[in-house]
Structures are given as structure tokens and as C-alpha cells.
C-alpha angles and dihedrals in degrees: 000000000000089000091048094052091046089050090055093048091051089047090052094048091052093050087050092052090050094050090050089052093053089046092052090051091046091057095054124090093258092042089061090059093056100092095047092044091051089051088050093048089049094051096046092047090049095054094035089064103032101048095053089046090054093049090048089052095048096041094245096130096139094059096111092180088061092068101097097195098044115118091246093058094042087053092051089045092059095046093047091053095045096092096042087049092051092053092042092055091054094044088052090066094060091041088060086062094048089251131119137216117205094175102063094103093048091047089054090048091054093049092047092049092047088048091056093046093049093049091048089052091059101258114146111265096232091051090047089055091050089049093050091049094053092047088051090050089048091050093052091042092057091051090048094052089052093052098040104038105022092040098229110153110254090238093062095041095050095043086054087046087050094055096038095049090047090059091044090054090050088052092053090046108037090172093049094237138062129182117227111202100159107137092223095050094045092044090064087073100027101049115100128200113232113257095248094050089045088059093044090053092050092050091049092050090049092047091049091049090052091047095051094043091056091043093055093050089049093050092047090050094048087054095048091247125143113274133197122259121268094246091048091057093049093047090055091049097048095044090048093047093049093050093051099042094044092050091052095046090049091051089047090053091064109027117321142278107303118227089231091067090048092052091047093049090045093053089046096048088051094051090044089056091047093051099041104032107033136071088241091059094047088052088053091057093042094052091045089049096049122341095197095050087049093051092050092054091056101265112145097233100183093050091051089052092051094047091049094057090044089057089050088055090047094054093042089056089050087049090052090052093047092048093051091050094044098047097032090223139054119234134172091233095052093056119011103018100046139063097278094109095050090045092050094049089042090053091053096050095041086051089065101260109146117239085209092062135237099078133069147082134233090224088059089057089060090051091049089051089057090048092053092043093046091053092051095041092048094046091051094050091047093053098247118158126246090256090057090051093051092048094050094046090049093050091050094049094050090047092054092048089049094051086049094052092046092049092052090047090049092049088049095056091045 
């Protein structure tokens, strides 16, 4: 009897150790990706099996585009999700504060339209891009000032911005459409990195991630702070490396690594460093967690809010440039009049960024954009209607918000 009781105690202790390890992994940067990664794997697995089965039953076995997991479709999926991901990364910054920006897509549309007009008037394309980026920052800055210093809720300010910027875009584009044929602008989406260089870039990113992971643990240990377990660090590094190298090899199998994706990942990496490794980034999380407590410890809350909206304007301008390059034109429907805003906000939320502030990651926004893009792409290939796409996207979004709310409730009780 005593042996049996001791055996149960030992088993219980082993189970607790496993649970503690899983919790430790969940609290790491890679661990935060696990839920959205599992969702992405489930979506890819479902469409990867269902679509070929449909083609087999209907006899359309030669339809190459219907192979969801083919390198060609994965390449198109990444390119289609690039603009959504760019806006989602920017929206994540204001969500960290517990705010919202409903004007991001309209801001991107205004910047894209302005870019097209400037290029047509003969202004050098590089200078036109810089002007557009400054305009985007200014548009976000104005909204941030109204939120921080006038005290108008961000929902109201950005809703007004959405309507106003939609009208401004229509003023810039009286016909609703403008072709952009500038070689530099089009080259952003068309330029491909040679296969070997793409692999070298992937290895360099993998090496940098490993270096900074070990460096962070060394700094925490030197300051007598809690550090992650050795196995946790290696799981993070290996998972990250596997994802990065697999993506590059898949893209190389069809064409090559696009310059557009390199620019997107570069800007995301910069924002991730800003939000996680600088005093400004810590202030963002502090204000989002509790603005009054942040104010009492000396953080300039209003300035943080203004700067966050300016960053959204910056990313919206970059998204407008990417969109103009990707589509080869600027249209009201593609930016302000379509579903781009809802998809970008949905991508940030699905990626795990809390609507209540204080928790999230810009990298998660990219994964959320892939989830949104994969759903749309898979439903298109499977022959689903537009109504089905909207209902599925809505269900996924409400599920992500519900998980976020339950997670915060559970954390509060703990």
C-alpha cells in the first residue's frame, strides 16, 4: 500500500514538472506563437487534403493551382498576405496600448494614391516614397494628438479618420483607379533574391536569433534574474530555424525569395527590437497594462500614445507602397473600400495580441495575416462563396477574441 502511494506521488510530481515545462515554454517568445502556429498547421492540413480530394472526385487532376500546399500556391499566399501583414504589424502597436486604429487601411490608400500621383508628375520614385512615408506618419500623428491630448476615444477619432481619409482618397483618385508603372515601384514586388542568397539570409537570421537568445539569458543571469531552462532555449532556436529555412526553401522551389518579403520581415524585426529591447517598448507594455501606474512611475503616457499612432501611420504608408507595387495600380476598392482593414485587425487579434492592451507581439501579427490569407486562399480554391468566406473569417475572429478574454480572466484568478 505504501509503495502504491509513493508511486502515485512520484507520478504526480513528474506530471507537475511536465506542466511547469510547458508553461515555461508558453511564456517564451516562441511559445507565444504556438496557438497560432497550430491553427495555421490545421488550416493548411485541412485544405491540403480536402482540395486535392475534391479535384480527384471531379476529375480535375491537372489543375495545378488547386494544389494548396504546392510551392506555387505558398508563394502566392505569402505575397497576397504581405499588405495585410504590414498593416497588422502597425495595428499591433496601438493594440498594445489598449487602443484601436480603424483608419489604417484608408491611410494606406491615401498614401498609395499620393504615391501614384507623385510618380506620374515626374517626381523621382525614391523621393516620392519618402514623401509618402512622411505623410503617413503625419496622418497617424494627428490622430494620436487628438486621442492623447484632447481626450477623444481612439475608436471615435480613427472612425472619423476612416471616413475622412476615404473621402480624401476619392479626391486624389477621381476615377477610383490609377495605374502605377514606375519600374522602381513595381520592382519592390517583382525583384527576387537569388536562391543562394535567400538561403544565406535565412541562415543569417537564424544565427542572429540564436545569438540574441543566448545573449538575453546571459544578461538575465548576470543580473540574478530568472532565466529559461536550457532545453527551452534550444526548442525556441530550433523551431525558429526550422520555420525560416523551410519557408525560404519552399519559395525557392517555385521562384525565389521576393524582396517584398525581405523588406516586410526587416521592418517587423526592427519593430520587434523596439518593443522588446528598448525603454520605449517597455513603456508601451506598461501603459497598455495599466496607464495610471505607468504615469505614476514617470512614464509620459501621452507621448507614448502619440508615437504609437505615428508608427501605425508609418506602417500604413509602407503598406500602401507595397500594395501599389504588388497590384501595379491603386484603387479605392483594394484599400479603403474593401475588407483590408478588417483583415488587418483580425490578423493582429488572431495572432494573439490582446484587445485589452499589455500583451502581444508584432511577429504574431504576421502569423495572423497568414491565417487570414490561408483561409481566403483555401476557400477560393475549394470553390466557396464570398458569404462562406465572411462567415468563416468572422467565426475565427470571435474565437480568437474569446480565447484572449478567457486567458486574461484565468490569469487574473491566478
